[in-house]
C-alpha positions in Angstrom: 8.7 -36.7 1.8 12.1 -37.6 0.3 13.5 -41.1 -0.2 15.7 -40.8 3.0 12.6 -39.9 5.1 10.6 -42.7 3.5 13.3 -45.3 4.2 13.7 -44.0 7.8 9.9 -44.5 8.4 10.0 -48.2 7.5 8.9 -50.4 10.4 9.7 -54.1 10.9 6.2 -54.9 9.8 6.4 -52.9 6.6 9.8 -54.4 6.0 8.4 -58.0 6.3 5.5 -57.1 4.0 7.8 -55.7 1.3 10.1 -58.7 1.6 7.2 -61.1 1.3 5.9 -59.2 -1.7 9.2 -59.4 -3.5 9.5 -63.2 -2.6 6.1 -64.0 -3.9 5.8 -61.5 -6.7 2.5 -60.2 -5.4 1.0 -58.0 -2.7 -0.9 -59.4 0.3 -4.2 -58.8 -1.6 -3.0 -61.0 -4.5 -2.3 -58.3 -7.0 1.0 -58.9 -9.0 3.9 -56.6 -8.5 5.0 -54.7 -11.6 8.7 -54.9 -12.5 9.2 -51.3 -11.2 7.4 -52.1 -7.9 9.5 -55.2 -7.4 12.7 -53.2 -8.0 11.7 -50.4 -5.6 10.6 -52.9 -2.9 13.9 -54.8 -3.2 15.8 -51.5 -2.8 13.8 -50.6 0.3 14.3 -54.1 1.7 18.1 -53.9 1.2 18.2 -50.4 2.6 16.3 -51.4 5.7 18.5 -54.4 6.2 21.6 -52.3 5.9 20.4 -49.9 8.5 18.8 -52.2 11.0 20.1 -55.8 10.7 23.5 -57.4 11.2 25.3 -58.5 8.0 24.5 -62.1 8.6 20.8 -61.4 8.2 21.1 -59.4 5.0 19.4 -60.6 1.8 21.9 -62.6 -0.2 24.4 -63.0 2.6 26.9 -65.9 2.1 28.9 -66.8 5.2 32.7 -66.9 4.7 34.3 -70.4 4.6 37.7 -71.1 5.8 40.2 -71.1 3.0 41.5 -74.5 1.9 43.8 -75.3 -1.0 43.0 -79.0 -1.5 41.6 -80.3 1.7 44.7 -82.0 2.9 46.3 -81.9 6.4 49.5 -80.3 5.1 49.1 -76.6 5.9 52.5 -75.6 4.4 51.3 -74.4 1.0 54.3 -72.3 0.0 55.0 -74.9 -2.7 51.6 -74.3 -4.2 52.9 -71.4 -6.2 56.0 -73.0 -7.6 56.3 -74.4 -11.1 56.1 -78.2 -11.3 56.7 -80.4 -14.3 53.7 -82.0 -16.0 53.4 -85.7 -15.7 51.8 -87.3 -18.8 49.8 -90.5 -18.2 48.9 -92.8 -21.1 
């Protein structure tokens, strides 16, 4: 069985078990994951999510925020890229 076949055979239950093992750092029976096991499990989790879940449910997903320059109500920010003199305050 090659890697592609192995990843294709992952079920939602196996995915949840692998994800939980990575989160906790140990298998369901209490044995610790080695560094290599953790890395391989994480790769399998990410591959499963990429294939089966919408982007919003992927590990590490950060939702986009609307772009704001400074939080003001003035939405004309063409002047934001022009040079302005520095005002020194003492």
